[in-house]
VEXDREN-2710 file (C-alpha; in Angstrom, 1 decimal):
% VEXDREN-2710
k/r/px/py/pz
1/MET/-20.2/-36.1/15.0
2/LYS/-22.9/-36.8/12.6
3/LYS/-21.7/-40.4/14.5
4/GLY/-21.8/-39.0/17.9
5/ALA/-18.6/-37.9/18.7
6/LYS/-18.4/-35.0/20.9
7/LEU/-17.0/-31.3/20.2
8/ILE/-15.0/-29.0/22.4
9/VAL/-14.1/-25.3/21.2
10/ALA/-11.7/-23.0/22.5
11/ASP/-11.6/-19.9/21.1
12/PRO/-11.8/-16.2/22.0
13/ARG/-14.3/-15.7/19.1
14/ARG/-18.0/-17.9/18.9
15/ILE/-16.3/-19.0/15.5
16/PRO/-19.2/-20.8/13.4
17/PHE/-18.3/-24.0/14.5
18/ALA/-18.4/-23.1/18.6
19/ASP/-22.6/-23.1/17.4
20/ARG/-21.9/-27.2/16.7
21/ALA/-19.5/-27.6/19.5
22/ASN/-21.4/-29.7/23.1
23/ILE/-19.2/-26.9/25.0
24/PHE/-17.6/-23.8/23.8
25/LEU/-15.1/-22.1/26.3
26/GLN/-14.3/-18.5/25.4
27/LEU/-11.3/-17.6/26.6
28/ARG/-9.1/-14.7/26.7
29/PRO/-5.9/-14.1/24.1
30/GLY/-3.1/-15.4/25.7
31/SER/-4.5/-18.1/28.6
32/ASN/-4.5/-21.2/26.5
33/VAL/-1.9/-22.6/29.5
34/PRO/-4.7/-21.7/32.1
35/LEU/-7.5/-23.4/30.2
36/LEU/-5.6/-25.9/29.4
37/ASN/-3.6/-26.7/33.3
38/GLY/-6.8/-26.2/34.6
39/MET/-8.2/-29.5/32.6
40/ALA/-5.3/-30.8/34.2
41/TYR/-6.4/-29.9/37.4
42/VAL/-9.8/-31.5/37.0
43/ILE/-8.0/-34.4/35.5
44/LEU/-5.7/-34.9/38.7
45/ARG/-8.2/-34.1/41.3
46/ASP/-10.6/-36.4/40.9
47/GLU/-8.5/-38.8/39.6
48/LEU/-9.8/-39.4/36.0
49/TYR/-6.1/-40.2/34.2
50/ASN/-5.4/-43.5/32.8
51/LYS/-3.1/-45.2/35.3
52/GLU/-1.8/-48.2/34.2
53/PHE/-0.4/-46.0/30.7
54/ILE/1.3/-43.8/33.6
55/GLU/2.6/-46.0/35.4
56/LYS/4.1/-47.9/31.9
57/TYR/4.3/-44.4/29.5
58/VAL/5.5/-41.6/31.7
59/GLU/7.9/-40.0/33.9
60/ASN/7.6/-36.9/36.4
61/PHE/4.2/-37.6/37.2
62/GLU/4.3/-36.8/40.3
63/GLY/5.8/-33.6/39.8
64/PHE/4.0/-32.7/37.4
65/ARG/1.0/-34.0/39.9
66/HIS/2.1/-31.5/42.6
67/TYR/2.5/-28.1/39.9
68/ILE/-0.9/-28.6/38.9
69/LEU/-2.6/-29.6/42.2
70/SER/-0.8/-26.6/43.9
71/GLU/-0.8/-23.9/41.2
72/TRP/-3.6/-23.9/38.9
73/ASP/-7.0/-24.5/40.8
74/LEU/-10.2/-23.5/39.7
75/GLY/-9.9/-20.0/40.7
76/ARG/-6.9/-19.0/39.3
77/VAL/-7.8/-20.1/36.0
78/GLN/-11.1/-18.3/35.8
79/ARG/-9.0/-15.5/36.1
80/TYR/-7.1/-15.7/33.9
81/THR/-9.8/-17.4/31.2
82/GLY/-12.6/-15.7/32.1
83/ILE/-14.1/-18.9/31.6
84/PRO/-16.7/-20.5/34.6
85/GLY/-15.0/-23.5/36.8
86/PHE/-17.9/-25.1/36.3
87/LEU/-17.4/-25.5/32.2
88/ILE/-13.3/-26.1/32.2
89/GLU/-14.9/-29.2/35.4
90/GLN/-17.3/-30.5/32.2
91/ALA/-14.7/-30.2/29.0
92/ALA/-12.2/-32.2/31.6
93/TYR/-14.5/-34.9/32.4
94/MET/-15.5/-34.9/28.8
95/TYR/-12.0/-35.5/27.4
96/ALA/-11.2/-37.4/29.8
97/LYS/-13.9/-39.8/29.9
98/ALA/-13.4/-40.2/25.9
99/LYS/-13.0/-43.7/24.9
100/SER/-10.9/-42.1/22.2
101/ALA/-9.7/-38.1/21.8
102/LEU/-7.6/-35.7/19.5
103/ILE/-6.6/-32.3/20.3
104/LEU/-6.1/-29.7/17.7
105/TRP/-4.8/-26.5/17.2
106/GLY/-4.1/-23.8/15.2
107/LEU/-1.9/-20.7/15.4
108/GLY/-3.9/-19.4/18.2
109/VAL/-1.6/-21.9/20.6
110/ALA/1.3/-20.9/18.8
111/GLU/1.5/-17.3/18.6
112/HIS/1.9/-16.6/22.0
113/ARG/4.6/-15.8/24.5
114/SER/3.7/-18.8/26.2
115/GLY/2.9/-20.9/22.6
116/SER/5.5/-23.6/23.4
117/TYR/4.4/-24.0/26.7
118/ALA/0.4/-24.5/25.5
119/ALA/1.6/-27.1/23.3
120/MET/3.3/-29.0/25.9
121/ALA/0.0/-28.2/28.5
122/ALA/-1.9/-30.0/24.9
123/ALA/-0.2/-33.0/24.9
124/ASN/0.1/-33.5/28.7
125/LEU/-3.8/-33.8/28.5
126/ALA/-3.2/-36.8/26.1
127/THR/-0.8/-38.4/28.0
128/LEU/-2.8/-38.1/31.4
129/CYS/-5.7/-39.8/29.9
130/GLY/-3.6/-42.5/27.6
131/PHE/-4.3/-40.7/24.1
132/TRP/-1.4/-42.1/21.9
133/GLY/-1.1/-44.8/19.8
134/ARG/-4.4/-45.7/18.5
135/PRO/-6.6/-44.1/16.2
136/GLY/-8.7/-40.6/16.4
137/CYS/-6.0/-39.7/19.5
138/GLY/-3.0/-37.8/20.3
139/ALA/-2.0/-34.2/19.9
140/MET/-1.7/-32.1/16.7
141/PRO/-0.8/-28.7/15.7
142/LEU/-2.7/-27.8/12.0
143/ARG/-0.1/-26.4/10.0
144/GLY/-0.5/-23.0/8.9
145/GLN/1.1/-22.9/5.5
146/ASN/1.5/-25.6/2.8
147/ASN/4.3/-28.3/3.5
148/VAL/5.6/-26.8/6.9
149/GLN/5.8/-30.7/8.2
150/GLY/8.4/-31.2/4.6
151/ALA/10.0/-28.3/5.3
152/CYS/10.8/-28.9/8.9
153/ASP/11.5/-32.6/8.2
154/MET/14.3/-31.5/6.1
155/GLY/16.3/-29.4/9.0
156/GLY/14.9/-25.5/8.0
157/LEU/14.7/-25.4/12.0
158/PRO/18.4/-23.7/12.6
159/TYR/19.1/-26.2/15.5
160/VAL/18.4/-30.2/14.2
161/LEU/19.1/-31.1/10.4
162/PRO/17.2/-33.7/8.5
163/GLY/15.2/-35.9/10.6
164/TYR/15.6/-33.9/13.8
165/GLN/18.6/-35.2/14.1
166/SER/21.0/-33.2/16.0
167/TYR/24.1/-30.8/15.5
168/LEU/25.8/-32.3/19.1
169/SER/25.3/-36.4/18.8
170/PRO/28.8/-37.8/17.1
171/GLU/27.6/-40.5/15.6
172/VAL/24.3/-38.4/13.4
173/LYS/28.2/-35.7/12.7
174/GLU/30.0/-38.3/11.1
175/LYS/27.0/-39.8/9.2
176/PHE/26.3/-36.6/7.8
177/GLU/30.0/-35.4/6.9
178/LYS/30.4/-38.6/5.4
179/VAL/27.6/-37.9/3.1
180/TRP/27.7/-34.9/2.3
181/GLY/31.7/-34.5/2.1
182/LEU/32.3/-31.5/4.5
183/GLU/32.4/-30.7/8.4
184/LEU/29.4/-29.3/10.2
185/PRO/28.7/-26.7/11.9
186/LYS/29.9/-27.0/15.5
187/ALA/27.2/-24.7/16.8
188/GLU/23.3/-24.4/16.4
189/GLY/22.0/-21.5/13.9
190/LEU/19.4/-18.4/15.1
191/THR/16.0/-18.1/14.9
192/LEU/14.4/-15.5/12.2
193/PRO/14.3/-12.9/15.3
194/LYS/17.2/-13.8/16.5
195/MET/18.6/-12.8/12.9
196/LEU/17.2/-9.7/12.7
197/GLU/17.6/-9.0/15.5
198/SER/21.6/-9.6/15.2
199/ALA/20.9/-7.4/11.6
200/LEU/19.9/-4.4/14.0
201/LYS/22.9/-4.4/16.2
202/GLY/25.4/-5.2/12.8
203/ASN/26.5/-8.2/13.8
204/LEU/24.1/-10.2/10.7
205/LYS/25.8/-8.9/7.5
206/GLY/23.6/-10.6/4.7
207/MET/20.4/-12.7/5.0
208/TYR/18.7/-15.0/2.0
209/LEU/15.3/-15.2/1.9
210/MET/13.3/-17.7/0.2
211/GLY/9.3/-17.9/-0.3
212/TYR/9.3/-15.8/2.8
213/ASP/8.4/-11.7/2.2
214/VAL/9.5/-11.2/5.9
215/ALA/8.8/-7.5/6.0
216/THR/5.0/-8.1/5.3
217/SER/4.5/-11.3/7.1
218/HIS/6.7/-11.2/9.9
219/GLY/5.4/-9.4/13.7
220/ASP/6.4/-5.8/14.1
221/ILE/8.2/-5.1/10.5
222/GLY/8.6/-1.4/11.8
223/THR/12.1/-3.4/13.3
224/VAL/12.1/-5.4/10.3
225/PHE/12.5/-2.7/8.1
226/GLN/15.2/-1.2/10.1
227/ALA/16.9/-4.7/10.4
228/LEU/16.4/-5.1/6.8
229/GLU/18.2/-1.5/5.7
230/ARG/21.3/-2.4/8.4
231/LEU/22.1/-5.4/5.5
232/GLU/25.0/-5.8/3.7
233/PHE/23.4/-7.6/1.2
234/LEU/19.5/-9.6/1.0
235/VAL/18.3/-12.3/-1.7
236/CYS/14.8/-12.5/-2.3
237/GLN/14.4/-15.9/-4.3
238/ASP/10.4/-15.9/-5.4
239/ILE/7.7/-16.4/-7.3
240/PHE/6.2/-13.0/-7.1
241/MET/8.8/-9.8/-6.4
242/PRO/8.5/-9.5/-2.6
243/LEU/8.3/-6.0/-0.7
244/SER/11.1/-7.3/1.1
245/ALA/12.9/-7.2/-2.7
246/LYS/12.5/-3.1/-2.2
247/TRP/16.0/-3.9/-0.2
248/ALA/17.1/-6.4/-2.0
249/HIS/20.8/-6.7/-3.7
250/ALA/19.6/-9.5/-5.6
251/VAL/15.9/-11.0/-6.6
252/LEU/16.3/-14.7/-7.7
253/PRO/12.7/-16.0/-9.5
254/ALA/11.1/-18.8/-9.0
255/ALA/8.8/-21.2/-10.2
256/CYS/5.9/-22.1/-8.4
257/VAL/4.4/-25.0/-7.1
258/PHE/2.9/-26.2/-10.7
259/GLU/6.1/-25.3/-12.4
260/LYS/8.3/-28.0/-10.5
261/CYS/8.7/-31.7/-9.6
262/GLY/9.1/-32.7/-6.3
263/THR/7.9/-33.7/-2.6
264/PHE/5.3/-32.4/0.2
265/THR/4.7/-33.4/3.3
266/ASN/1.5/-32.7/5.4
267/GLY/0.9/-32.4/9.1
268/GLU/0.3/-36.6/9.3
269/ARG/3.6/-37.3/7.8
270/ARG/2.5/-38.1/4.1
271/VAL/5.4/-37.7/1.8
272/GLN/3.4/-36.6/-1.9
273/LEU/5.0/-36.6/-5.2
274/PHE/3.7/-34.2/-7.4
275/GLU/4.8/-33.3/-11.3
276/LYS/5.3/-30.2/-12.9
277/ALA/2.3/-28.8/-15.0
278/VAL/3.4/-26.4/-17.1
279/GLU/7.2/-24.5/-17.9
280/PRO/8.3/-22.1/-15.6
281/PRO/8.3/-18.7/-17.0
282/GLY/11.1/-15.9/-18.5
283/LEU/14.1/-17.2/-15.7
284/ALA/12.8/-18.6/-13.1
285/LEU/14.2/-21.8/-11.7
286/PRO/12.5/-24.6/-9.2
287/ASP/14.0/-23.6/-6.3
288/TRP/16.6/-26.6/-6.2
289/GLN/17.8/-25.7/-9.4
290/ILE/18.5/-22.1/-8.0
291/LEU/20.3/-23.4/-5.1
292/THR/22.7/-26.2/-7.0
293/ARG/23.8/-23.3/-9.4
294/LEU/24.3/-20.9/-7.0
295/ALA/26.2/-23.8/-5.1
296/GLN/28.5/-24.2/-8.1
297/LYS/29.5/-20.6/-8.4
298/LEU/31.0/-20.9/-4.6
299/GLY/33.1/-24.0/-5.5
300/TYR/30.4/-26.7/-4.7
301/ASP/29.3/-29.8/-6.9
302/TRP/26.2/-31.4/-5.6
303/GLY/25.8/-34.0/-8.4
304/TYR/21.7/-33.3/-8.4
305/THR/20.7/-33.7/-11.4
306/SER/17.1/-33.7/-10.3
307/PRO/14.3/-34.1/-7.2
308/GLU/15.1/-37.3/-7.1
309/ASP/18.7/-37.5/-6.6
310/ILE/17.8/-35.2/-3.5
311/ALA/15.1/-37.9/-1.9
312/ILE/18.0/-40.3/-2.5
313/GLU/20.1/-38.6/-0.4
314/ILE/17.6/-38.1/2.5
315/GLY/17.7/-41.9/3.1
316/GLU/20.7/-42.0/3.2
317/VAL/20.5/-39.3/6.2
318/TRP/17.7/-40.5/7.5
319/SER/16.2/-43.9/8.5
320/ALA/12.4/-42.4/8.6
321/TRP/13.0/-41.8/4.9
322/LYS/14.5/-45.0/3.6
323/GLY/12.1/-46.3/1.7
324/ILE/9.9/-43.7/0.1
325/THR/11.2/-43.6/-3.4
326/TYR/9.7/-41.7/-6.7
327/LYS/8.8/-44.9/-7.8
328/ARG/6.3/-45.8/-4.5
329/LEU/5.6/-42.2/-4.8
330/ARG/3.8/-41.9/-8.0
331/LEU/1.6/-45.1/-6.7
332/VAL/0.5/-43.6/-3.7
333/GLY/1.4/-41.4/-0.8
334/LEU/3.8/-43.2/2.1
335/GLN/4.4/-42.0/5.9
336/TRP/7.4/-41.9/7.6
337/PRO/8.8/-43.8/9.1
338/CYS/9.4/-46.3/6.4
339/PRO/12.5/-47.8/7.2
340/ASP/12.5/-49.8/3.6
341/GLU/10.8/-50.0/0.5
342/GLN/8.7/-53.6/1.8
343/HIS/7.4/-51.1/4.5
344/GLN/3.8/-49.9/3.9
345/GLY/4.3/-46.6/5.5
346/THR/3.6/-45.5/9.5
347/THR/0.2/-44.1/9.9
348/ILE/0.3/-43.7/13.5
349/LEU/3.1/-43.0/15.9
350/PHE/3.5/-44.6/19.5
351/THR/1.6/-48.0/18.2
352/ASN/4.1/-50.1/20.3
353/GLY/5.6/-47.5/23.1
354/PHE/8.3/-44.3/22.0
355/PRO/11.3/-43.8/21.0
356/LYS/12.5/-42.5/24.4
357/GLY/11.0/-45.2/26.6
358/LYS/8.7/-42.6/28.7
359/VAL/6.9/-39.1/27.6
360/HIS/7.7/-37.0/30.1
361/LEU/5.4/-34.2/31.6
362/ALA/6.3/-30.8/30.9
363/ILE/5.6/-28.5/33.6
364/ALA/3.7/-26.0/31.0
365/ARG/4.4/-22.6/32.3
366/HIS/2.1/-19.6/31.7
367/ILE/3.3/-16.4/30.8
368/GLU/1.4/-12.6/30.3
369/PRO/1.2/-11.7/27.0
370/PHE/3.6/-8.7/26.8
371/GLU/1.0/-6.2/25.9
372/SER/-2.2/-5.0/27.6
373/PRO/-5.1/-2.3/27.7
374/THR/-4.7/0.8/28.6
375/PRO/-6.3/4.1/28.7
376/ASP/-4.7/5.2/25.4
377/LYS/-5.2/1.9/23.7
378/PRO/-8.1/0.4/25.2
379/PHE/-8.2/-2.5/22.3
380/ILE/-6.3/-6.0/22.0
381/LEU/-6.0/-6.2/17.9
382/VAL/-6.0/-10.4/17.2
383/THR/-4.5/-11.6/13.8
384/VAL/-6.2/-13.8/12.1
385/ARG/-6.7/-15.3/8.2
386/ARG/-9.6/-15.3/6.5
387/LEU/-11.0/-18.3/4.3
388/GLU/-10.9/-15.5/1.0
389/HIS/-7.2/-15.3/0.9
390/TYR/-3.8/-17.4/1.7
391/ASN/-0.9/-15.7/4.6
392/ILE/0.3/-12.2/2.8
393/GLY/-2.3/-12.4/-0.5
394/SER/0.7/-12.3/-2.6
395/MET/-1.2/-15.7/-4.7
396/THR/-5.0/-15.0/-3.6
397/ARG/-4.8/-10.9/-4.5
398/ARG/-4.3/-12.2/-7.9
399/ALA/-7.3/-13.8/-8.0
400/PRO/-10.0/-12.1/-9.3
401/SER/-13.2/-14.4/-7.8
402/LEU/-11.5/-14.5/-4.4
403/MET/-11.0/-10.8/-5.0
404/LYS/-14.8/-10.6/-5.6
405/LEU/-15.8/-12.2/-2.0
406/SER/-13.2/-9.9/-0.1
407/SER/-11.1/-7.0/-1.6
408/GLN/-10.3/-5.0/1.4
409/PRO/-8.6/-5.0/4.8
410/ILE/-11.5/-5.3/7.2
411/VAL/-11.3/-4.9/10.9
412/ASP/-14.1/-6.8/13.1
413/ILE/-15.5/-4.9/16.2
414/ASN/-18.3/-6.3/18.9
415/PRO/-21.8/-4.0/18.0
416/GLN/-21.3/-2.5/21.5
417/ASP/-17.5/-1.2/21.2
418/ALA/-18.5/0.2/18.0
419/ASN/-21.8/2.1/19.5
420/ALA/-19.8/3.6/22.6
421/TYR/-17.0/4.8/19.6
422/GLY/-20.2/6.1/16.5
423/ILE/-18.5/3.5/14.6
424/LEU/-20.7/2.3/11.7
425/ASP/-21.0/-1.0/9.7
426/GLY/-18.3/0.2/6.9
427/SER/-16.9/3.1/8.8
428/THR/-13.1/3.8/7.9
429/VAL/-11.0/3.6/10.7
430/LYS/-7.4/4.2/12.0
431/LEU/-5.6/1.3/14.4
432/LYS/-2.8/3.3/15.7
433/ASN/0.1/2.1/18.8
434/ASP/3.7/3.3/19.6
435/ARG/4.6/1.1/16.4
436/GLY/2.5/2.7/13.5
437/GLU/-1.0/2.9/12.2
438/VAL/-3.1/1.0/9.4
439/VAL/-6.4/2.2/8.3
440/PHE/-9.2/-0.4/7.7
441/LYS/-13.0/-0.6/7.5
442/VAL/-14.9/-1.5/9.8
443/ARG/-17.3/-4.8/10.3
444/ILE/-19.4/-4.8/13.1
445/ASN/-19.5/-8.6/14.3
446/PRO/-21.3/-10.1/16.8
447/ARG/-18.3/-12.8/17.0
448/VAL/-16.3/-10.7/18.4
449/PRO/-15.5/-10.4/22.0
450/ARG/-16.3/-7.0/23.5
451/ASP/-12.6/-4.8/23.7
452/TYR/-11.0/-6.9/21.3
453/LEU/-10.3/-6.2/17.2
454/TYR/-10.0/-8.8/14.7
455/THR/-8.3/-8.4/11.6
456/ASP/-6.1/-9.8/9.0
457/PHE/-3.0/-9.2/7.2
458/HIS/-4.0/-10.4/3.5
459/PHE/-3.3/-6.9/1.9
460/ASP/-0.4/-4.9/0.9
461/THR/-2.6/-1.7/1.1
462/ALA/-2.6/-2.7/4.8
463/LEU/0.6/-3.9/6.9
464/THR/-1.6/-4.9/9.7
465/ASN/1.7/-6.5/10.9
466/ILE/3.6/-2.9/11.4
467/LEU/0.9/-2.6/14.5
468/VAL/1.8/-6.2/16.2
469/SER/3.4/-6.6/19.2
470/PRO/7.3/-7.2/19.5
471/GLY/6.4/-9.7/21.9
472/LEU/7.9/-13.4/21.0
473/ASP/7.5/-16.7/22.2
474/GLU/9.5/-17.5/24.9
475/LEU/11.0/-21.0/24.0
476/MET/11.2/-20.2/19.7
477/ASP/10.6/-16.8/19.2
478/THR/7.2/-16.5/17.3
479/PRO/6.4/-13.5/17.5
480/GLU/3.4/-12.7/20.0
481/TYR/0.9/-11.8/16.4
482/LYS/-2.5/-12.7/19.0
483/VAL/-2.3/-9.7/21.7
484/SER/-1.3/-6.3/20.2
485/ALA/-2.9/-2.9/22.2
486/VAL/-3.9/-0.8/19.9
487/SER/-6.3/2.6/19.8
488/ILE/-9.4/3.2/17.7
489/GLU/-9.8/6.6/15.1
490/VAL/-13.2/7.1/13.4
491/LEU/-12.2/8.5/9.9
492/LYS/-15.2/8.3/8.5
END
């Protein structure tokens, strides 16, 4: 920005970054798709799009154009978002007229019933304006945790194999079966919410949780508790004892990042090597060793002697990793695709077009949040992360310096709402809905909009997610953490 870059911030709260923005779009939670489609409306209406790029690289333009212009006029967008139409016009012009533009988003986009559609709507804007394949361009999620990209790359999704390769492709199936020496599943797996749903019905009998405390961090955790109770066998593998272990039949201690070796892949596809600094305590082992030993007990010898062996195999099944070796990674991180050992990695994707030929403009639909305010539950609760803590706090709550900065669960409330309910800064309140109740200290915060409450989920003394709506993203089953109806009761 010091060099002249312009900034648009869209957020229900006036976050500190919004104070630096050229345009601040204070939208209602759950209205990301209307906002992005509204910007697309202006770009299409006023022909601000990149005609040359669309002609060469884009399909479904006319279908998309008809959908946006017929359904997303600025009056409708304003009713959904609460943002004046002229501000949306200003944002659309600033974005479309830029030489290069980058859209970044966090979990405030993903954790809604229409989260997947919102990501598509953001990508649509970049496509309309030809903002792909060049520096400073694109549409990119900022990953909520370390190595989310790497986990997805390695097949940590129920519907693809490593490298996002399809179970349904005969060529892919043959390749993996040859390397692995096993017959592959013929159907996709289940997402976590679908697994929990199946466990509740008694159909799914066992689960294996690795580094994920589902009983704390998942949405609507009261239902999660019931699902875990129904399991016949539960394994928890973690660096600290998780709450989920209350239902576990076996707990396996894992080594933390400083106690093992391997690779992480960040959001720009950069694979980076990390080396072991200290020995793991007690019986703790690196995850790969736990899994290979377990496989041996089940009658399968994978033959791995180190994480490096696993990295070599990744290159055998996924061409984008073929040129990534530990020898090279010891010198520098490499961005896939990196097809051979002479290749320097790919810093920017799509510089020479797109793998499938053309980009398909998606029809991004708006889906209303699962819950809305009612007379007995007049507030919408939004969960966020605090700067001082990481995720469910199992690591950061063990750091005395961080606990000094943030020692207890806090709920933020607008000053006018606090005044209406007779709430003082530092008061204790109880948030309630049909799923449960949680006690918080109050912080009066003018950055929070009226009728909304903001809190975190970092503390095991306040299991915030018991209040979270059962709503799920309609395509990917991500819990709707950002819109849950609650009441507030002053305790003292």
